[in-house]
C-alpha positions in Angstrom: 10.1 42.8 -16.2 7.6 45.6 -15.5 5.7 44.6 -18.6 5.2 41.1 -17.1 4.1 42.4 -13.8 1.4 44.4 -15.4 -0.1 41.2 -16.6 0.2 39.3 -13.3 -2.8 37.3 -12.2 -2.7 38.9 -8.7 -4.4 42.3 -8.6 -2.1 43.5 -5.8 0.9 42.8 -8.1 -0.7 44.6 -11.0 -1.6 47.7 -8.8 2.0 47.9 -7.5 3.4 47.6 -11.1 1.0 50.5 -12.1 2.2 52.6 -9.2 5.9 52.0 -10.2 5.1 52.7 -13.9 3.5 56.0 -12.9 6.4 56.9 -10.7 8.9 56.2 -13.5 7.1 58.6 -15.8 8.3 61.5 -13.5 11.9 60.4 -13.8 12.5 59.4 -17.5 13.2 61.7 -20.3 10.3 62.8 -22.6 11.2 60.4 -25.4 11.2 57.5 -23.0 7.6 58.2 -22.0 6.6 56.8 -25.3 7.7 53.4 -24.1 5.5 53.8 -21.1 2.6 54.7 -23.3 3.2 51.7 -25.5 3.0 49.4 -22.5 -0.2 51.1 -21.6 -1.8 50.8 -25.0 -0.8 47.2 -25.2 -2.8 46.7 -21.9 -5.7 48.7 -23.3 -6.1 46.4 -26.3 -5.8 43.2 -24.3 -8.7 40.7 -24.4 -8.8 40.5 -20.6 -11.1 43.1 -19.1 -8.9 43.4 -15.9 -5.9 44.4 -18.1 -8.1 47.0 -19.9 -9.1 48.4 -16.5 -5.4 48.6 -15.5 -4.7 50.6 -18.7 -7.5 53.0 -17.7 -5.9 53.6 -14.3 -2.6 54.5 -16.0 -4.3 56.6 -18.7 -6.2 58.5 -16.1 -2.9 59.5 -14.4 -1.3 60.3 -17.8 -4.1 62.7 -18.6 -2.5 65.3 -16.3 0.8 65.1 -18.3 -1.0 65.4 -21.6 -2.7 68.7 -20.7 
């Protein structure tokens, strides 16, 4: 469901989905973070520039986790 919301046509829905995804990363186990990263990489390689921008927002926050 979250995957679908990340691709919503409404920017406010996308932004909320990004916030939830970023909140989830603090709760899930390390091996589950790979699933979050896969969702993000899928966005990053999308043809829609808005989706690529959404991926950048997520990756910017993940940078803190990656060291």
